[in-house]
MIMAR-436619 format. One line per 5 residues: their letters; for each residue y, z, x of N, C-alpha, C. Coordinates in nm, 3 decimals, padded with zeros to 5 digits. Atoms other than C-alpha are relative to their C-alpha. Layout:
MIMAR-436619
A = Y/Z/X/Y/Z/X/Y/Z/X  ...
***
This chain:
MIMAR-436619
XXXXX = -00.015/-00.011/-00.146/01.793/01.135/-00.225/00.085/00.094/00.044  -00.081/-00.106/-00.040/02.047/01.405/-00.232/-00.054/00.138/-00.035  00.059/-00.131/00.016/01.848/01.688/-00.365/-00.062/00.065/00.106  00.061/-00.073/-00.112/01.778/01.957/-00.123/-00.141/00.039/-00.003  00.134/-00.020/00.016/01.443/02.024/-00.251/-00.101/-00.120/00.044
XXXXX = 00.088/00.111/-00.039/01.324/01.669/-00.163/00.009/-00.015/00.154  -00.005/00.001/-00.148/01.213/01.658/00.208/-00.033/-00.140/00.058  00.034/00.120/-00.046/01.077/01.316/00.223/-00.011/-00.105/-00.109  -00.009/00.114/00.093/01.100/00.964/00.046/-00.113/-00.102/00.041  00.100/00.111/-00.032/00.815/00.696/00.018/00.044/-00.090/-00.103
XXXXX = -00.035/00.106/00.087/00.931/00.370/-00.141/-00.054/-00.128/00.039  00.046/00.142/-00.022/00.782/00.041/-00.200/00.084/-00.082/-00.100  -00.062/00.078/00.085/01.002/-00.230/-00.349/00.090/-00.105/00.059  -00.091/00.107/-00.065/01.283/-00.476/-00.282/00.077/00.052/00.135  -00.069/-00.029/-00.136/01.485/-00.504/00.052/00.120/00.067/-00.045
XXXXX = -00.123/-00.061/00.040/01.819/-00.417/-00.114/-00.022/00.145/-00.044  00.016/-00.141/00.037/01.695/-00.108/-00.289/-00.047/00.099/00.117  00.052/-00.070/-00.127/01.488/00.003/00.021/00.093/00.024/00.088  -00.116/-00.034/-00.108/01.776/-00.030/00.259/00.089/00.093/-00.052  -00.056/-00.094/00.053/01.962/00.177/00.015/-00.045/00.136/00.006
XXXXX = 00.089/-00.108/00.000/01.705/00.446/-00.014/00.007/00.057/00.138  00.019/-00.053/-00.141/01.660/00.457/00.359/00.127/00.055/00.056  -00.127/-00.042/-00.064/02.039/00.481/00.456/00.034/00.137/-00.069  -00.043/-00.123/00.080/02.096/00.743/00.170/-00.087/00.123/00.039  00.099/-00.106/-00.041/01.777/00.947/00.263/00.001/00.044/00.130
XXXXX = -00.019/-00.040/-00.130/01.825/00.940/00.632/00.126/00.075/00.017  -00.130/-00.077/-00.007/02.177/01.029/00.586/00.004/00.125/-00.043  00.010/-00.121/00.044/02.074/01.330/00.428/-00.110/00.085/00.058  00.096/-00.057/-00.094/01.829/01.425/00.697/-00.148/-00.002/-00.053  00.145/00.006/00.069/01.509/01.329/00.497/-00.069/-00.101/00.080
XXXXX = 00.095/00.108/-00.055/01.203/01.140/00.644/00.008/-00.098/-00.102  00.008/00.105/00.080/01.193/00.807/00.477/-00.106/-00.125/00.054  00.103/00.103/-00.030/00.889/00.558/00.457/00.034/-00.100/-00.102  -00.045/00.094/00.086/00.984/00.225/00.318/-00.084/-00.132/00.029  00.067/00.126/-00.006/00.772/-00.083/00.260/00.075/-00.101/-00.087
XXXXX = -00.093/00.099/00.062/01.024/-00.350/00.171/-00.046/-00.153/-00.021  00.050/00.146/00.033/00.940/-00.670/-00.002/-00.143/-00.008/-00.029  00.141/00.001/00.004/00.581/-00.559/-00.056/-00.028/-00.008/-00.165  00.048/-00.009/00.154/00.375/-00.612/-00.390/-00.131/00.018/00.005  00.137/00.003/00.017/00.046/-00.536/-00.511/-00.094/00.056/00.116
XXXXX = 00.072/-00.058/-00.107/-00.093/-00.306/-00.239/-00.087/00.111/-00.041  00.085/-00.119/00.032/-00.359/-00.049/-00.234/00.010/00.095/00.113  00.010/-00.103/-00.109/-00.394/00.283/-00.026/-00.144/00.037/-00.015  00.134/-00.037/00.002/-00.743/00.356/00.074/-00.011/00.132/00.077  00.016/-00.128/-00.055/-00.825/00.716/00.150/-00.126/00.024/00.065
XXXXX = 00.134/-00.007/-00.062/-01.105/00.841/00.355/-00.123/00.043/-00.087  00.100/-00.031/00.091/-01.303/00.966/00.056/-00.010/-00.083/-00.123  00.009/00.114/00.087/-01.289/00.635/-00.129/-00.139/-00.010/-00.039  00.131/-00.007/00.037/-01.590/00.608/-00.355/-00.079/-00.123/00.034  00.084/00.110/-00.017/-01.882/00.391/-00.314/00.050/-00.108/-00.092
XXXXX = -00.037/00.101/00.082/-01.800/00.046/-00.442/00.150/-00.041/00.025  -00.137/00.037/-00.031/-01.438/00.050/-00.323/00.023/-00.130/00.071  -00.019/00.125/-00.074/-01.484/-00.235/-00.084/-00.019/-00.112/-00.104  00.004/00.117/00.095/-01.619/-00.464/-00.355/00.116/-00.003/-00.094  -00.104/-00.003/00.098/-01.340/-00.347/-00.593/00.129/-00.077/00.074
XXXXX = -00.115/00.047/-00.075/-01.078/-00.435/-00.319/-00.008/-00.150/00.022  00.018/00.145/-00.018/-01.226/-00.783/-00.242/00.017/-00.068/-00.139  -00.011/00.040/00.139/-01.240/-00.853/-00.624/00.151/-00.010/-00.036  -00.136/-00.022/00.041/-00.888/-00.745/-00.668/00.081/-00.124/00.079  -00.081/00.091/-00.082/-00.761/-00.989/-00.375/-00.041/-00.131/-00.029
XXXXX = 00.057/00.151/00.003/-00.990/-01.290/-00.426/-00.064/-00.020/-00.132  00.073/00.033/00.129/-01.141/-01.257/-00.768/00.043/-00.121/-00.065  -00.046/00.120/00.068/-00.926/-01.535/-00.905/00.077/-00.097/00.101  -00.055/00.079/-00.104/-00.870/-01.711/-00.570/00.150/00.046/00.025  -00.131/-00.056/-00.038/-00.558/-01.494/-00.534/00.113/-00.056/-00.089
XXXXX = -00.099/00.060/00.095/-00.388/-01.674/-00.819/00.043/00.078/-00.114  -00.061/-00.091/00.100/-00.324/-01.372/-01.052/00.124/00.059/00.055  -00.121/-00.068/-00.029/00.007/-01.210/-01.050/-00.012/00.125/00.047  00.020/-00.133/-00.056/-00.144/-00.888/-00.979/-00.107/00.006/00.110  00.101/00.018/-00.116/-00.370/-01.023/-00.690/00.038/00.114/00.113
XXXXX = -00.027/-00.094/-00.129/-00.398/-00.748/-00.409/00.036/-00.093/00.121  -00.053/00.074/-00.111/-00.194/-00.864/-00.118/00.014/00.090/00.135  -00.011/-00.084/-00.105/-00.177/-00.571/00.112/-00.086/00.130/-00.006  00.077/-00.133/00.005/-00.411/-00.265/00.210/00.048/00.104/00.117  -00.029/-00.100/-00.083/-00.321/00.053/00.364/-00.113/00.102/00.034
XXXXX = 00.125/-00.082/-00.017/-00.599/00.260/00.528/00.050/00.126/00.059  -00.046/-00.137/-00.038/-00.550/00.632/00.571/-00.124/00.054/00.090  00.092/-00.061/-00.077/-00.738/00.780/00.868/-00.131/-00.074/00.012  00.129/00.058/-00.003/-01.112/00.708/00.862/-00.038/-00.113/-00.090  00.014/00.107/00.086/-01.082/00.477/00.590/-00.018/-00.130/00.064
XXXXX = 00.009/00.121/-00.073/-01.035/00.204/00.831/-00.138/-00.042/00.037  00.132/00.031/-00.030/-01.412/00.210/00.902/-00.074/-00.090/-00.124  00.064/00.078/00.118/-01.466/00.039/00.557/00.056/-00.155/00.041  -00.039/00.129/-00.034/-01.297/-00.273/00.710/-00.098/-00.115/00.006  00.116/00.108/-00.011/-01.608/-00.462/00.798/-00.069/-00.013/-00.128
XXXXX = 00.055/00.009/00.143/-01.753/-00.389/00.445/00.077/-00.093/-00.091  -00.104/00.071/00.081/-01.441/-00.516/00.291/-00.005/-00.145/00.026  00.017/00.131/-00.048/-01.466/-00.825/00.494/-00.127/-00.078/-00.054  00.146/00.065/00.029/-01.832/-00.903/00.420/00.015/-00.010/-00.173  -00.028/00.022/00.139/-01.747/-00.846/00.039/00.099/-00.123/-00.036
XXXX = -00.106/00.094/00.022/-01.442/-01.082/00.065/-00.072/-00.139/00.036  00.069/00.127/-00.034/-01.672/-01.355/00.203/-00.084/-00.063/-00.110  00.081/00.052/00.106/-01.871/-01.373/-00.106/00.084/-00.061/-00.108  -00.086/00.068/00.101/-01.576/-01.512/-00.303/00.038/-00.150/00.041
***
């Protein structure tokens, strides 16, 4: 957080660690993005491959969400949000 070459910080993890990273980073004039308390998320980019919707649905619902690694959050970047109807359709098959 203190190195001058670091311009921004992106953090996913516990509340305590995230609050520390946010305070330390912003205190040093850096942009900080923190997703606190999150787990098992996916980031979908606009150039996601064919089959990504099915993979996401399987990761979230393939074992009725009971796996410790079951997907619990998805972040869509830009036009990737247009995949949402396809993901919902895939999820309904589980």
